[in-house]
C-alpha positions as CSV (number, residue, x, y, z in Angstrom):
1,M,22.2,70.7,15.8
2,N,25.6,70.0,17.2
3,M,24.2,69.2,20.6
4,I,22.0,66.4,19.2
5,V,25.0,64.8,17.4
6,I,27.0,64.8,20.6
7,K,24.3,63.0,22.6
8,I,23.9,60.3,19.9
9,M,27.7,59.6,20.0
10,L,27.7,59.3,23.8
11,L,24.8,56.8,23.7
12,E,26.6,54.7,21.0
13,T,29.8,54.7,23.0
14,F,28.0,53.5,26.2
15,F,26.3,50.7,24.3
16,I,29.5,49.4,22.8
17,A,31.3,49.5,26.1
18,S,28.5,47.6,27.9
19,A,28.2,45.0,25.2
20,S,31.9,44.1,25.6
21,E,31.6,43.2,29.2
22,K,31.0,39.6,30.4
23,P,29.6,38.2,33.7
24,V,32.3,37.7,36.4
25,I,31.9,34.6,38.5
26,S,33.4,34.4,42.0
27,V,33.5,31.2,44.0
28,N,33.5,30.8,47.8
29,T,34.7,27.2,48.6
30,F,34.4,27.4,52.4
31,S,38.1,26.5,52.7
32,S,41.2,28.6,53.2
33,D,43.1,26.9,50.3
34,G,40.3,27.2,47.8
35,K,39.7,23.5,47.5
36,I,36.1,22.2,47.4
37,L,36.0,19.1,49.7
38,I,32.9,17.2,50.8
39,S,32.5,14.0,52.7
40,E,31.0,11.0,50.9
41,S,28.8,10.6,54.0
42,S,27.2,14.1,53.5
43,E,23.4,14.2,53.2
44,V,21.7,15.1,50.0
45,G,21.3,18.9,50.0
46,T,24.6,19.7,51.6
47,A,26.1,23.0,50.5
48,V,29.3,22.7,48.5
49,A,30.1,26.2,47.4
50,V,28.6,29.7,47.0
51,L,28.9,31.7,43.7
52,A,28.6,35.5,43.2
53,V,28.0,37.0,39.8
54,S,29.1,40.5,39.0
55,Y,27.3,42.0,36.0
56,H,25.1,45.0,35.2
57,R,22.3,43.0,33.7
58,K,20.3,39.9,34.7
59,V,21.9,36.6,33.8
60,V,20.8,33.0,33.8
61,C,23.2,30.5,35.5
62,S,23.2,26.7,35.0
63,I,25.2,23.7,36.1
64,D,26.2,20.7,34.0
65,N,26.2,17.8,36.5
66,D,23.1,16.1,37.8
67,N,24.8,15.1,41.1
68,F,24.6,18.8,42.1
69,T,22.1,21.6,42.0
70,L,22.4,25.3,41.6
71,S,19.9,27.5,43.3
72,T,19.5,31.2,43.9
73,I,20.2,32.8,47.3
74,I,19.6,36.4,46.1
75,D,19.7,37.9,42.6
76,D,23.4,37.6,42.1
77,E,24.4,34.9,44.5
78,Y,23.9,31.1,44.1
79,V,24.6,28.0,46.2
80,I,25.7,24.6,44.9
81,K,24.3,21.7,46.8
82,T,24.6,17.9,46.5
83,H,21.7,16.3,44.6
84,A,22.6,12.7,45.0
85,T,24.3,10.3,47.5
86,L,28.1,10.4,47.1
87,D,30.3,7.3,47.1
88,R,34.1,8.1,47.0
89,E,34.8,4.4,46.1
90,L,32.9,4.9,42.9
91,V,33.7,8.5,42.0
92,S,36.4,10.3,44.0
93,S,36.1,13.8,42.3
94,Y,33.9,15.8,40.0
95,V,34.5,18.6,37.5
96,V,31.4,20.7,37.5
97,R,31.0,23.6,35.1
98,V,28.8,26.6,36.0
99,S,27.8,28.9,33.2
100,C,26.2,32.4,33.5
101,E,24.7,34.0,30.4
102,D,23.2,37.3,29.4
103,Q,20.6,35.8,27.1
104,L,19.8,39.1,25.4
105,L,23.3,40.0,24.4
106,G,24.7,36.4,24.3
107,L,27.5,37.2,26.6
108,F,28.4,34.5,29.0
109,S,31.1,33.3,31.4
110,S,31.8,29.9,32.9
111,V,33.9,28.4,35.6
112,N,35.0,24.8,36.3
113,L,34.7,23.7,39.9
114,Y,36.8,20.7,41.0
115,I,34.9,19.0,43.8
116,Y,36.8,16.3,45.8
117,I,35.0,13.6,47.7
118,T,36.6,12.8,51.0
119,D,36.5,9.4,52.5
120,A,34.2,8.3,55.3
121,N,34.6,5.0,57.1
122,D,31.7,3.4,55.3
123,N,33.3,0.1,54.3
124,S,34.3,-2.8,56.5
125,P,37.4,-4.9,55.7
126,E,36.6,-7.9,53.5
127,F,38.3,-11.3,53.3
128,H,38.0,-13.0,49.8
129,Q,36.2,-15.9,51.5
130,E,34.5,-16.6,54.8
131,S,36.5,-19.7,55.9
132,F,39.9,-21.2,55.4
133,I,41.2,-24.8,56.0
134,Y,44.9,-25.5,56.3
135,T,46.7,-28.8,57.1
136,V,50.0,-29.0,58.9
137,P,52.1,-31.9,60.4
138,E,51.8,-32.2,64.1
139,D,55.5,-32.1,64.7
140,I,56.2,-28.6,63.2
141,P,58.5,-26.4,65.3
142,I,57.3,-23.4,67.3
143,G,57.3,-20.3,65.1
144,T,56.5,-22.2,61.9
145,Y,54.8,-20.0,59.3
146,I,51.3,-21.3,58.4
147,F,49.5,-18.6,56.2
148,T,48.9,-14.9,55.8
149,A,45.5,-13.5,56.5
150,R,44.6,-10.8,54.0
151,A,41.6,-8.5,54.0
152,N,40.9,-5.5,51.8
153,D,39.2,-2.2,52.7
154,M,38.0,0.2,49.9
155,D,38.4,3.2,52.2
156,T,41.5,5.3,52.3
157,G,43.9,6.5,54.9
158,K,43.2,5.3,58.4
159,N,39.8,4.1,57.3
160,G,41.5,1.6,55.0
161,E,44.4,0.7,57.3
162,I,43.9,-2.9,58.6
163,M,45.1,-4.6,61.8
164,Y,44.7,-8.3,62.6
165,E,44.0,-10.4,65.6
166,I,43.1,-14.0,66.5
167,I,40.1,-14.9,68.7
168,P,40.5,-16.8,70.9
169,N,44.2,-16.1,71.1
170,Y,45.4,-19.1,73.2
171,L,45.1,-22.0,70.8
172,G,48.7,-22.3,69.7
173,F,48.8,-19.7,67.0
174,I,49.8,-16.1,66.9
175,I,49.3,-13.4,64.3
176,D,51.3,-10.4,63.3
177,A,48.9,-7.5,63.8
178,N,50.3,-5.6,60.8
179,T,51.1,-8.2,58.2
180,G,48.5,-10.9,59.1
181,E,51.2,-13.7,59.2
182,V,50.1,-16.6,61.3
183,R,52.6,-18.8,63.0
184,T,52.6,-21.6,65.6
185,S,53.3,-20.8,69.2
186,I,53.3,-24.3,70.8
187,H,54.1,-27.9,70.1
188,F,51.1,-29.9,68.9
189,D,50.1,-33.5,69.5
190,R,47.7,-35.0,66.9
191,E,46.7,-37.7,69.5
192,S,45.6,-35.0,71.9
193,I,43.8,-32.7,69.4
194,A,43.1,-33.3,65.8
195,A,42.2,-29.7,64.7
196,V,42.2,-26.2,65.9
197,S,39.7,-23.5,64.9
198,F,39.7,-19.8,65.5
199,D,38.5,-16.5,64.0
200,V,40.9,-14.0,62.3
201,I,39.6,-10.5,62.9
202,A,40.4,-7.7,60.5
203,I,39.9,-4.2,62.0
204,D,40.3,-0.9,60.3
205,Q,41.6,2.2,62.0
206,G,38.8,4.6,61.2
207,S,36.4,6.1,63.7
208,P,34.3,4.3,64.5
209,Q,36.2,1.2,63.7
210,R,34.7,-1.4,61.4
211,R,35.7,-5.1,61.4
212,S,35.1,-8.4,59.8
213,K,36.1,-12.0,60.4
214,A,37.1,-15.2,58.7
215,F,36.8,-18.7,60.3
216,V,40.1,-20.7,60.1
217,T,40.5,-24.4,60.7
218,I,44.0,-25.9,61.1
219,E,44.0,-29.7,60.7
220,L,46.9,-31.6,62.2
221,I,48.4,-34.4,60.2
222,G,49.6,-37.3,62.3
223,V,53.3,-38.3,62.1
224,N,54.8,-41.5,63.4
225,D,55.8,-40.2,66.8
226,N,54.5,-42.9,69.1
227,K,55.8,-46.4,69.6
228,P,53.4,-49.4,70.0
229,F,52.8,-50.5,73.6
230,F,51.7,-53.9,74.9
231,L,48.5,-54.2,76.8
232,Y,48.7,-58.0,77.3
233,P,50.3,-60.1,78.8
234,F,51.2,-58.5,82.0
235,D,54.8,-58.8,83.2
236,D,54.2,-61.6,85.6
237,H,52.0,-63.7,83.3
238,Q,53.1,-67.1,82.0
239,F,51.5,-68.8,79.0
240,Q,51.3,-72.6,79.2
241,V,52.2,-75.2,76.6
242,S,51.7,-78.9,76.8
243,K,54.6,-81.2,76.4
244,N,52.7,-82.9,73.6
245,C,51.6,-79.7,71.9
246,L,50.6,-80.3,68.3
247,I,51.8,-78.0,65.5
248,G,49.5,-75.0,65.1
249,T,48.1,-75.3,68.6
250,L,47.2,-71.8,70.1
251,I,49.2,-71.0,73.1
252,G,48.0,-67.5,73.8
253,K,47.6,-64.1,72.3
254,V,49.5,-60.8,72.8
255,I,47.7,-57.4,72.5
256,A,49.5,-54.2,71.5
257,Y,48.2,-50.8,70.6
258,D,49.6,-47.7,68.8
259,I,47.9,-44.3,69.3
260,D,49.0,-43.0,65.9
261,E,46.6,-43.1,63.1
262,G,46.6,-44.8,59.7
263,R,49.6,-46.8,58.7
264,N,51.4,-45.3,61.7
265,G,49.1,-47.1,64.0
266,Q,48.9,-50.5,62.1
267,L,50.9,-53.2,63.8
268,T,52.8,-56.3,62.7
269,F,54.1,-58.9,65.3
270,S,57.2,-61.0,65.0
271,V,59.4,-63.3,67.2
272,E,62.9,-62.0,67.7
273,N,64.3,-65.5,68.6
274,P,62.7,-67.7,65.9
275,E,64.7,-70.8,66.9
276,Q,62.1,-71.4,69.6
277,P,59.3,-73.9,68.6
278,F,56.7,-71.1,68.4
279,Q,55.5,-68.5,65.9
280,I,53.3,-65.5,66.2
281,T,50.6,-64.4,63.6
282,T,49.9,-60.9,62.4
283,T,47.0,-60.8,64.9
284,G,49.3,-61.6,67.8
285,E,48.4,-65.3,68.3
286,I,51.3,-67.5,69.6
287,R,51.2,-71.1,68.2
288,C,53.3,-74.2,68.3
289,T,55.6,-74.9,65.3
290,G,57.6,-77.9,66.5
291,D,58.4,-80.3,69.2
292,I,58.5,-79.2,72.8
293,D,62.0,-80.2,73.9
294,K,61.9,-78.9,77.5
295,D,60.8,-80.8,80.5
296,I,57.7,-80.1,82.5
297,G,58.0,-77.0,84.6
298,E,60.7,-75.5,82.4
299,L,60.3,-72.1,80.7
300,Y,60.6,-70.8,77.2
301,Y,61.5,-67.1,76.8
302,L,60.1,-65.4,73.7
303,T,60.8,-61.8,72.7
304,I,57.8,-60.5,70.8
305,V,58.3,-57.4,68.6
306,A,55.3,-55.1,67.7
307,S,56.2,-52.9,64.7
308,D,54.1,-50.2,63.2
309,H,53.8,-49.5,59.4
310,G,55.0,-45.9,59.4
311,E,57.5,-44.7,56.9
312,H,60.1,-44.7,59.6
313,A,58.7,-47.7,61.6
314,L,58.7,-47.7,65.4
315,S,58.7,-50.9,67.5
316,S,58.5,-52.2,71.0
317,Q,59.4,-55.5,72.6
318,K,57.7,-57.8,75.1
319,H,59.4,-60.6,76.9
320,V,56.9,-63.5,77.2
321,K,57.3,-66.6,79.4
322,I,55.8,-70.0,78.3
323,V,55.9,-72.8,80.9
324,V,55.8,-76.5,79.9
325,T,53.0,-78.5,81.4
326,G,52.1,-82.2,81.4
């Protein structure tokens, strides 16, 4: 009778001890520091970690994140794999809980896995617009700051580090490769070239490198930097005026030109010595304004001034000869 009692007590003790145990979950992260790292460029189905469960009964394990799957390798070992395409720029890390339960006894254990998504160079630098237009005066000094090119790259580290260059690089502008600052490198002449166009290239430092470009146009604004010059008459030319010239009679016409644009290139004519019996119109026509008081064969000397309409007007002179005829 005593032997039977002893056996019953032993069975009860064994059952209680077993019922107090929980599954023990061990994680192999494939790294020496225990971190779980996976590249965002990894294919779906890439292994992330391996789990081993220590327990004396059969357990059921599950995972709480649809981006990953948990599948059995052997009875007490499991592998976690990716189940979706990863994008670090959208989600940079996941907390995944794995739970293992003895469904008969209701004993379970769980572990949180911190999965970090590492960057792949899958994004090109981006400018906020495809083209830019800037206007600058033609007389700006060499080294003048024009603008700063800025592109953004959603990648991190070297993959998101951007360097800049100009193509072609011989058009009078230079760019700081690190900051994107664009400055002039030559003196410009609006009369020779009205605008300059080039591409700014943004290049990341990943491998392989990715790049993008923006089209830039620099329009040169003319300044009043050119004097008018006379095309006619030639230096040896003499206009003729009759001794009996009537007031308003056309004697001749001067022609001048200014290569500047707008008001800087518009001209007005005047006579510097108005005591002479001649006047000049805005179009350059020389006409009689009074009696001719010189004898036949004698000369009048007029100084014609051509002035532009710039803010700081520039002018040129032309000495004109008028010979008196019969």
